[in-house]
N, C-alpha and C positions, 0 to 999 in steps of 0.2 A: 549093289546100292538099290534102294527102293524109292519109288516116286509116289508112295502113299500120302494121304492127306493127313496132317496133324498140325496142331497149334503149339506143340512143345518146343520150347526154346525162344518162341517169339517174345514173350514177356521179358526175358533176360536182355534181349536186344533193345526193347523199348525202355528198359530200365537204365540203360546207358545214357547218361545225361548229355554228353555231347551229341550223340546220334539223335536223340529225341528233340533237342533244341534246334539242331540243323533241320531236322524234318519240318518242325513247326515253322522256322523262318522261311524255309523254301516254300511250303504251303502258302503262306501269306504273300510273298513276293510273286509266285505264279498266279495267285488268285487275282492280284492287281493287274498283272499283265494280261490275263485272259479277259477280264473285264474291259481293259483298254483296247484290246485287239478287236473285240466286238464293236466297240465305240468307233474305232477307226473304220472298220468294215462298213458299219451302218452309215457313218458320214460319206464314206466314198461312194456308197450306192445312191445316197440322197443327192450328192453333187452331180452324178454322171448317169444313173439309171443303166449302167453298163456292166454286164458280166465280164467283159475283157478287163475293165478297170479293176474289178475285184481281183482278177488274176494277177494284173500288174502290181497291185498293192501287196498281194502274197508273195510275189517274185521279189519285190524289194525288201521285204521282211526276212526271207529265207535265203535268197541267193548269195549274199555275202558269205554265208557258212561254206559255200562251195570253194571260196578262195582262201578264207581266213582260218577256217577250223584246222587245216593240217599245221599251219604255223602256230595256231593257239595250242595244239596238242603238244607240239614240241616245246613250247614255253612252259606248259604245265609240268612236263618231265624235267624241267630245269629249275623252276622257281618256287617259291613259297606259294602253295595253292590257295591258302586262305587269303594271303595278301592280294593275289591276283583276282580272286573273287570279289574282294571288297573294292578294289579300284575299278573293276568294270561295272560294279553296282553303282558306285558314284558316278561314273560316265553315263550309265543308263538313266540316273536321276535327272539329267538335263533334259531329256526328251519330252516328258510329260510337262515339265515346266514350260517348254517352248510351245507345245500344242495348247496348253491351257491359256497362255498369253494370247496367242493368236485367235483362239475360239472366242474368248470373251471380249477381245477387241473387235470381233466381227469381221476379220480378215483372213480367217482360215479358208483354204480352198484345196482343191485336189492335189496341186503341185507341191504345196507345203506339206500336205499329208504324206505324199510320196517321198519327199526329201527326209522328213522326220522318220518315216519307217525305215528307209535305207540306212540311216545313221544308227538306229537302234539295232538293226540286223547285223551291222559290223561288230558292234560291241557285244551283242549275244553270241557271236560266233566263237568268241574267245571265252566269255563267261560260261557258256554252256559245257565246254571241255573242262573247265576248272571245277564246276560244280559236280559234274559226274565223276571226276578223279578224286574228289574229296571223299565221297561216301565210303569207298572200301577201307579208307584209313581212319574211319571212325569206329570200326568194329573188328573183331577178331577174324582172321583169315577164313575160319571155318564158317562164319556167319554171313559171308558176303552174298551167297545165293539167296538168302532170304531177306537180307537187308535191302537188296536191289528192288524187289517188288513192294517193300514197305515204303521206300522213297517214292516209287510209282504211285502208291496209294495217295501220298501227299499231292502228287502231280495231278492225279485224276479227280481227287477231292477239289483241287483248285479249279479244274475244268468245269466242275459243276458249280462251286461257290462263285467263281468270277462272273460266269453269265447270269447267275441268280442275283448277284449284287448289281450287275449291269441293268438287269430287268427292273429291280427296285428303284434305281436312281432315275431310269428314264421315264418311269410312271409317275415320278413325284418332281422331277427337276430337269433342266437341260442336259443333254448327253455329256456336255464338257465337264461336269462334275465328276465324271468317272476318272478323269486325269488326276484329280486331287486324291482320290482313293489309291491310285497306283502310287503316288508319291509318298503317302503315309506308310504303305506296306513295304516300299523300298527301304525307308528309313529304319523300320523295325528290324528288317533282316540284317542290315548293315550293323546295327547295334548287337544283335544276337552273335554275329560272327566275331565280334571283339573278344568274347569270352570262351571261344571254342579253341581247343588243341588237338592236333593230330598226332598219329604214330610218327616216328622219326623218318620214315621213308619219305614223307612229303617235304621234310625240311632240309634235306641233304642236297647239295648242288649236283647236278649231272654234268660229268666231264666227258671229253671225248670229241665226237663230231661237231661240226658247226650245225647252226639251226636248220639250214636247209637240207644238208646231208641227213640229219636225224629225221626231218619230215619225210624224206624219200624212203628212208629205211622202214619207218613205220607204215607207210602206204604198202610197200612191198610185202612186209610181214603179213599184214591183214589180208591182203588179196590172194597170196599164195598159200596161206594156211589151209590144209585140206579139210579142217572142220569149220572154221570161222568164215572162210571165203564163200562157200555156198550159202550160208546163212545170211550173209550180207547181201547177195544177190536177191534173195527172196525179200529182204527188207527193202531193197530198191524198188521191187515191183509193188510191194505194200505202200511205200511212201509215195510213189508216183500215182498209184492207182486208187488208193483209199483215203490216205489222210489229207490229200489235196482238196477232197470235196468239202471238208469242213469250212473252208473260207469261201465256198460258193453258196453256203447256207443263207446269207442275206438275200441272194436272188431267189432261192427256193422259197423262203418265208414271204417274200413280196410277189414274185412273178408266178410261181407254180401254185402255191396255196392261198395267194391273195390276202395275206395277213401283214401285221406290223412287227415292231421290234420285239415285242413280248413273245411272238411265235419263234423268232430267232433265239431268244434266251431259253425257250422250252426245248427246241431241238438241240442246242448245243448242250444243255444241261443233261438231257435224256442220254445222249451219246456219252457224256462224261460218266454218268451213274453206271452205264454198262461197262465202261473201262475200268471203273472202281470195282465192279464185281470180278472182272477178269483178273485184277491185281490181288484181290483177296484170295482167289483160287491159287495164285502162284505162290503167295505167302504160305498157304496151307500145305503145299508139296513139300515133303520132308527131305527131298534131295533133288539133284538135277537129272536123275535117271529118267531117260525118255522124254526130257523137256524139249529137245530138238524136234522130235516128231509132233509134240503137242503144239509148239509154235508155228511149225510149217503148216500143219492142218488148220489152224486157227486163221492163217493168212488166206487160205483157199475159201473158207466158210465166210469170212468177211466179204470177200469178193462176191460170193453168191448173194449174201444179205444186201449188199449195195445195189446189185442188180434188181433185187426185189423192191427196194425202196424207190427206184426210178419208175417202177411200173405202177405204183399205187396212186390213187387220187385222193384218198382220204388222209387228212392231216394226222389224225390220231393213230390210224394204222401205221402211218409213216414213222411216228414217234416210237411205236412198239419195235419196228424193224431197226430203228437207230439204236435202240438199247442193245440188240444183238450185234450190230456193227461195232458198237463201243466195246463190247466184250472181246470180239475177235481182234480188233486193233490193239487192245492192250496186251492180250496173251501173246500175240505175235511179236510185237515190238519189245515189250519187257522181257519175254522169254529169251529173245536173242540177246538182249542187253545183260541179262543174268549170266548166260553162257559165256559171253565176251569177258565180263568182270572176273569170273572165276578161272578162265582158261588161259588168260593172258598173264605173263609174268610182270611184276611190279615195275620194272625199268621201262616196259613198253606201254604200260596201261594208258598213260595220257595221250599218247599218239594213236592207239588203236580205238580208244574212246572217241577221239576226235573224228576218226573215220566214220564210226557210227553216227556221230553228231552231223556229219556231212550229209549222210543218207537220210537221217531222220528229219532234218530241217531243210536240207537242199532239195530232196526229192519232192516234197509237196510244193516247193517254189517252181520247179519245172513243170510238175503235173498240173498245178493251179493255173499257171499261164497258158499251158496248152489247152486245158479244159475251157478257161474262160474265152480263149480265141475261138475255139470250135463252137462254143455255145452262142457266140454272136450270130451264127447262121443256122444252128440246128436246135437251139434251145438248150436248156440246162440238163435235160434228162439223159441225152445220148452220150455226151462224153463222160459223165459219171458212170453210166453203165458200162462203157468201154474200159474205165479204170478198174471196175470189178472183174471184168473178163480177163485182164492182164494177169490179175492175181491168180486166177484159176489156171491159166496157161503156164505160168512159172511154176505153180504147185505140180503140175503134171511133168515138168522137166525135172524137179529136185526129188520127186517121190522115190524113184528107184535109187537114188544115191543116199537116202536117209540112214540105212544100216551102217554105212562107212562113216558118215558124219558122226553118228552117235558113238561109234567105236572110237574114233580119233579123239573126240571131245572128252568122253568119260575116262579113257585110259590116261590122257594128259592131265586131268584134273586129279586122278588118283596119284599120279607120279609127283605132282606138286605138293599134295597133302602129306606125302610120306616124307618129304625132305625136312 
């Protein structure tokens, strides 16, 4: 197998109507969520001026994943994944309605922000597992490794578009109007999902173990797999050490660089542009050969770039560094997800993807809370630099194991493709 760069075959995937519609709806939904996430973070900073509270809000958003995602993954392996996604989107719809009502009634405060954020975190812990498990069933098995970074492109475009829309809204109107934007995008995605059909695998009931036994089986499979297990450990370090810093950016904008919400929008958008560039690179790879090495190295380089970001005093130089931080975060996280999607058998996919979701969302929750707590006494720079150092140290641990990881993953994928 070769890992050369090529765009051959990408047009065929995008010509798949169900996949392209799902990708578009996913993009709109995530754009609204990112815009609202910045709005919530900015309001939390305005209400408290506390890095710790930024960490607490992040923890409330992402921590439910630690408890709910394993059960959500087991549900995904047993239920109609499209129906589950629609139900959780309708449940998500309630939250921006609640926030908009409180904001425009002038009674929104930090505790209601916290409660609303926790509620949405619970819903997203199931919704995320369902969304991730839908994607492989929209394309042929051979196209999964390229479809995964294409979905990531929609995710990273949303990470750019959402902050951009947030910036436009706060320049022209009160920040609460961001909640209405999120409502509109949720409604569009729900409408798109009504017309999408999946391969039969998603529509058949899973029989056998109870849901808790199935959850335990999925966790054991993921953590003991000789190829997937080490990749997930590196993803843990990346989620704890690098992705968590994104939700501390309101503090960097105001406290470190002395700027307003437009600076927050610029920093988040620049990081997202870098992540988009990383996803495009992964789409251009013609196979998964060598992808484990690429993903692990990207995690280490992200850590180094983040250390560099904390050392600079220039806002614009910081933006340049954040672009490369975004590239590294995307290649590392999406590379691991691509390997997981193609290496795991269909009957285990929902549960293993849920483990990925726990790390991807739960890691920043713990990392953000820890960084925010430390930043209360040290300032924002030191804990973020420490997160970067963690990624470098874990890379040193995994680098000697990479040949075996590559061999296990690539031979397993070849065996599956021959069946």
